N, C-alpha and C positions, 0 to 999 in steps of 0.2 A: 863486655870484654871485646877487644878489637884484635883481629888476626889479619894476616896478610893473605893475598891471593896465592902467593907462592907456598905459604905454609899449608893452605887448604889443598893445593895441587899435590903436595908431597903426601898429605894425609890420605887422599883418596886415589892416588895414582893417576891424576889428570894432567892435562897439558895446558900451559898458559900461553895464549896468543895475544899480542906478539910476545916472543920469548922473554923480553926484558921487563915485562909489566908485573911479574910476580914479586920481584924484590928489586930495590934500587941498586944500580951498579956499585955504589959506594958502601953497600951493606946496610943501607937505611931501610925504612919501613916498606917502600914500594907501594903497591895498591893496597890500601887498608880497607877491610870489610867489617862493618859494624852491625849488619843485620842480613836477613835473607827472607825473601817472600816469593810466593807463587804468582801473585797478582802484580802485573807490570806497574800499574798506576799506584799501587800501594807500597811499592818498594822505595825506601827512603834514600836520599842522597847518602852515599857512602855504603849502601847496601848491595846485596847480590841478588839479581833477578834470576830465579830458577825457571828457565824456559823448557817446559815439558812438551812432549808430543801429546796432543789431545785426540779425542775421537773424530773430530772434524778439522780442527785447525791446530797447527803447532804453535806453542806459546811464543816462539821466537818472532812470530808475525806481529806481536804486540810490543816488541822491544823499543820501538820509537816512542812509546807512551811512558816509558820508564826513566826516572832520573837516576837509576842505579849506577854505581861506580863500575860494575862489571856484570857479566852475564855468564851463568852456568848453563851449558846446553850440550847437545850431542851433535853428531855429524850432520843430521838433517837440519837441525836448528842453525848450524853454522852456514850451511848452504843458503838458507833463507836470509840470513843476515848479509851474506855476500851479495845476494841478488837484489837487496835493498840499498846497495851502495856502501855497505859497512863491512865488518863491524866498526862502529865508531867509538868503541871503548874496549878494554881488555875482555877476553873470553876465557873461561875455564872449561876446557873441552873434555868430556868423558864419554864412555860408551853408552851408559844408561844413567840418566839423571836421577830417576827414582831410587836406584840401587845405592846411591851415595848421599841422597838428600838428608836422611836421618843423621848420618855421621857429621855432615857439614853443619846442619842446624845445631846439633849438640855442641859442636866445637865452638861455633860463633857465640853461643849463649853461655859457654863456660861449664857445660855438663851439669846443669842444675839438679837433675834427678839423682846424681851420685850423692848429693847432700841431703836428699829427702828419703823417707821410707815409702817406697811405692808398691802398692798391691794391685795387680792386674787380674781382672775377672773376665773369663770368656765362656761361651756356651751359646746354644741357640736361644734358650729361654732362661729368664731369671737374672740376667746380668744387672739390670737396673735395680731390682729389689735387693740383690746381694750387696751391691755397692752402697745402697742406702742403709742397710743393716750395719755394714762396716762403719760407715760414716757416723751413724748414731752412737755406736759403741765407742768409737775413738773420741768423739767430742765429749761424751759423758765421762770418759777416762782422763779428760784434761789435755788431750792432744789437739794441736791446731791442725785442722784437717781441710784438704782440698778434695773435691769430687769432680770427676769428668765423665760424662755419659750422655745417654739418649735424651734425657730431660733437660740437659744443659750442664753448665759448669758452676760450681759454688766454691767459695773460699770462706771457711769458717761459717758456713750456712748462708753466705751472702751471694746471690746470683751474679754471674758475670757473663757477657755475651759469648755464645758459641753456636756452631751450626751442625757439626758432624758428631756422631757417637764417639769416634776417636778422631780428633783434629789432625789435619795434615802436619807433617813433621815440623815445618817452621813455626806454625801456630802452637803446636804442642810444646816445643822447647821454650818458646817465648812465654807460654802459660806457666810452665814449671818455674821459669826465672821470676815471673811475677809472684807466684805463690811463695817462693823462697824469700823474696824481698818483703812479703807480708807476714813473715814469721811462721809459715806453715811448716810442720814437721812430717806429716803423713799425708799421702795422696792415695786415693782409691779411684781406680779408673776402669771403665769398660774397655775391652779390647775386642774389636769386631774382626771378623774374618777378612773383610775388605782391608782394614788397617794392616793386618799381618801380610796379606798378599801384596799390598802396594807399598810396603816399607814405611808406613807412617810412624811406627813405634821403634824403628831402628834408631839406635842412639839412646834409648831409654834404659836406665839401670833399675831393673825390677828386683825387689827383695822377696816378694811372695807372688806366685801366680796360681790362679784357681781355675779349675775346669768343672763346669756344671753338668752339661748334657749335650746331646746332639740329636737333631731331628731335621726333617726336610725344610730347607729355607735357602734363599739366595742361589737357587740353581739356575737363575738367569745369569749369574756371575761365575759360578763354579761349575765345572764339568762333572757333575754327579756328586753323590754323598762322600765318596772316598776323597775326591779333590777338596771338598769342603772340610772334611776331617783333617786332611794334610795341611790346609791353611791354618786351622786352629793349632795343630801340632807344632807349628813353627814357634809357638810361645813356650814349648816344653822340651823340644829336642835339645840334648846337652850340647850339641855342636852349634846350636843357633846363637847368634849374638845377643838375643834378648831373653835367653833362658835365665831363670832365677835359681838361687841356691835352695829355696824352699818351695815346695809344690803341694797343693791340696787338690785332690781329684775326687769327685763324687762318683762312686762305682755302682750307682743304681742301674746303670745300663752297660752293655758290652763296650760302648765307646769309652766310658770312663775307665774300665779295666785296661783297655788298650793304651789310653793316655798315661795312666799310672806306670805302665810298663815302659813306655817310650821315655818318660821323664827320669826313670831310675838310672843313676850313674854315680860314680865316686864323687863325693863332695856335695851331692844333692840329697836333701831330706824330702821324702815323699810321704805325705799323710793321706790316707784314704778315708772317705766318709760313706757310710752305708745307712739307709733308712728303711723302715718297713715297707716303703714303696718300691723297693728294688725288684728287679726281674727275678732274682733268686733268693728272695726272703725265705727264712726258715719258719717253721710253725712250732709254736710253743705248746706245752701240754694242755693249756687252756684254749687252744685253737687260735690264739692271736698270732699275728705275723711279727717276726723280729728280724732285724737286719743280720746278714751273715758277718763273718769276721772282717773287721776293718779297723783302722786306727781309731776312728771315732764312730760310735754306733748310736743311732737315735732309737729311743723306745719309749714305752708308756705314754703315747701321745693321746691327749684328751682335748676336747673342744668345749669351751664354755658357751653359754647361750648367746653371748655377744660376739662370738666368732673367734675370740682369742684362743690360740692353741698353746697347750703346755706340753713340753717334751723334756725327757731326761736324756742327756748326752753323756755317754761314757767314753772316756779317753784315757790317755797315758797318765794324767794327773788325778784320775778318779771320775766321779759323776758330777754333773752340773745341771741345775734346773733352769730352763729358759721359758719365758713367756713370749710367744711369737704373735704379734697383733695382726696377723694377716692369715686369712683362711687358705686351706689347700695343702695337700700332701707335698706338693712341689715347694711350698714355702718352708716346710720343715727341712727339706733338703737345702734350700738356699740359706736358711739360718744356721744349719749345721756346718756348711762349708765356711760361712762367715766366721763362726766361732773357732773352727780349726785354724783358720788363717790368723785370727787374733791370738790364739794360743801359741802359734809358731813365732809370733812377735813378742810374746810375753805380756800381752794386753788383754788378759782374760779374767779380770777380777769382777767383783760385784757391781762396780760402776758400769762396766761394759755390758753386763747382763741387763741392768736397768735401762741403759741406753737403747738396747735392742727392743725392749718391751714398749718403748714409746715411739717407735718408727712408724711413719705414714709415708706411703709411696704414691706420688701423683699418677692417677690412671691405672694403677695396678690393684685390681679387686677393690676399687674405691667405691664405698657405699654412698649413695645419695638418699638422704632421709628427709622427708617432709611430713613425717607423721603417718605415713601410709601403713597398712597392715600386711604388706608384702615387702620382699627384699628387692632393691634396685641397685645394680652394680655396673660400673664401667670398668672395662679391662682392656689392656693393650694387645691381648692375644690376637695375632694376625698370621699364625701359621697353623697347619692342621693339628699337630700334636698339642700345641698350646690351647687351642680352642677346646679340644677334647678334655684336657686336664681341668680347665676352668669349669666346664659344664659338669664333669663328673664330681668335682668338689661341691658345687652347688646342689647337684642331685642328691648327694649323701646328706645334705643338711636341710633339705626342703621337704615339707610335708605335702605341699601342693604340686603344681606344675612348674616346669622350667620353660621359660620363654626366651629364645635367643634371637638377637639381631646380629647378623654377620654379613660380611662382604669381603672382597678381595681387591687389592690394588692393581692398577694398570701399569704397563711397561715393566713388569716383574715376572718372575717364574709363573708361567700360565698353567703348568702341570698341577700346581697345588690347589687350583680353584675348585674343581669338583671334590677334591679331598676335604677342603674346608666345609663345603656343604654337607658332605657325608658325615664328618665328625660331629657336626651340630645335630644332624637328624638322628644319629645313633643314641643321643642322650636327651635332647630337648623334646618337649611335647608340642611346642610351636616353634617353627623356624621362619624368621622373616629375613629374606635375602635383600640386601640393599647396596647402594654404592658406598665404596670406601674412598680411596683417592684414585679415580679413573685415569688421571694424568692425561696422556694424549690418546688413549684408546676409547673405543665405543663403550660407554658404560653398560648398555643393554647386553652386549656380547659377553662382557665379564659376568654380569648377573646370571645370564643364561647358563654359563658353565658351572657356576656355584649352585644354581638351582637344580641343574641336572643331577649333580652329585647328591644333593639333599633329597630329591624325590626318589632316586633309586634306593638310597639307604633307608628312607622313611617307609617305603613299600616293604622292604625286607623285614624291617623291625616290626611293622604293624602285623605282618603275617606271622612272625615268630611269636609274638605275645598275644595274638588273637584279638586285635582291636580293628575297627573299621579303617581308620586312617590317622596319620600324624600330619597335622596342618603345616603346609609349606606355602609361604607367600613370597611374591616378587614385587617389591616396591622401590622404585628408583630413588625417590626423594628421601634422603636419610632422616630428615626431621619427621616426615610423615611415618616412616617405618618405626622410629622410636616412639612416636605418639601412639601408634597402634599397639605396640607392645605394652605400653603403660595402661592403655584403655582396656586391654584384654585381661590384665592381671587381676586376680582375686586374692582374698586373704590366704596367707600361707604359701603363695607362689613366690618364685624367684625370677626376676628379669635380669638378663645380662646383655649389655651392649658391648660387643667385642670389636676390636680392630684398631681403634684410634687412640684410646686411652687418654694420655695427657695432651695430645695434639690439639691445637687451636685453629687449624686451617684444613680446608679440603681442596685438593688440587684437581681442577677440571679444565681440560684442554689448555694446559699451560698457565692457567690463572689460579692463584691461591685465594680462596674465599674464606672469610672467618667462619669457623664451625667448631664447636666444642661439645663433645658428647655429654659432658657433665652438665653444661648449661641446658642442653636440649632435654635431658632427662628431668632436670629440676623443673623446667618450664612445663613439661608434660604432666608432671606430678601436681603442680599448682593448678593447672587447667582442670585436671580431673577432680581436684578438691574444691573447685570454684574460687580459687585464690590467685588467679593469673596475675593480678596487679601486684602481688607480693614479690614477683620475680625482680622487677626493677628496684624495689626498695631493698631487697636482699643484696643486689649488686652494689648499691650505694653504700650500704652498711659495711660491705667487705672492703671498701676502699679507705675507710677511716683508720 
């Protein structure tokens, strides 16, 4: 779809400079715009270069590298263009580029999300798993499905390149248009707090939005938990341009109750989900925990020897039995939210349930099995609450010890580092602190903060349960840390390597090095079994 600069200016309340560039004097097309990009060099001829203020340099400084037909920028950007002897092409001037970028991108691409059924999922933990559960159910129900999230983007199960959990508005709208052209009918996407704060999803027409939970994360970006919650709430406030007519909120914590209340408005259907894991679960006559009143209530949860969980979900249409192929109480909540969203769309039949039962999520409670007599799991948990949830889940299903490998990322919220160590030491019998993605920070300093939290919590726990000590190790090399965890494991133990999950790189001092926790765990298992040479053959077989 091609629009004119003048039309965009009218849409967003901007000013076209010079004044005659928006529409031709004879009523003709004027400056026509066929695309929009944030990267100057990637903006096509006939496109609009969106020059944003950056943390160090304003995007307008790169305008000379762009073949764009016009430039969208603010007053600061215009001054930079003038200082460089320009502008040498039409400018669409606005007060805040980010505030209008979503609307501009959607208009240029013809509002593709309006022709799709879009489900948005937000929350601190569980977004990726919930979107995979939704994708699996939709594909099994015969829907052509797109997925956008942390592990990448897929169209009908086929990976396509992407870099952010929620892409910037131009890339997101272009992706929707691509999906529409490929025959996609339903899109499931993670919606991060950054995306909501930075307007990346502005211009998206959501059909259902889901809230999972909230715990400490991204406080390097948000000014406290309330600010973090407010960013998430932008997806649900009735006055928000991205609110949906149907909302699903997990009310297992007080944040969920608040979000459900915020979303309630005339014309909005709000379904709540409660599980036995909730803060205010009720106690049945037999002593079991049951969820309090909610639109959808999870109960009768059982766990098979292979880790598959069975749950009975009771909702408006009666009860449904689900097999959830992922361990952990939090995954019962994720699956329940997914099912409530499917029910809101009328896609909650037997095929959808079968699709959920077959879902595997990369790096989320992913088991690595080389025939050992203990459990080895890789998980993406990289926040204090998530680490605690994963370890408590394994503790409940482990007859031996729980051995945890944990770390914290650099250039991020430093206050959660000791909390990460403390959460690990409150549950695990052995805690091995190691590097995650130190980025530009001193890895040793990060590890010391995590270790301090682990040691303090370990000492308190050891005293409380009357044992000599809980082992805490500090090993910088992540491969060595993983190898030690595997060597220490005995029959009946559980080893969890937390933090990086599906990631295949480790960022150290600005350089990305190949590193995959799943590969490292597998290699350590093969070394332990005296089959180290099998690792290469396994990789070769996987490429066939």
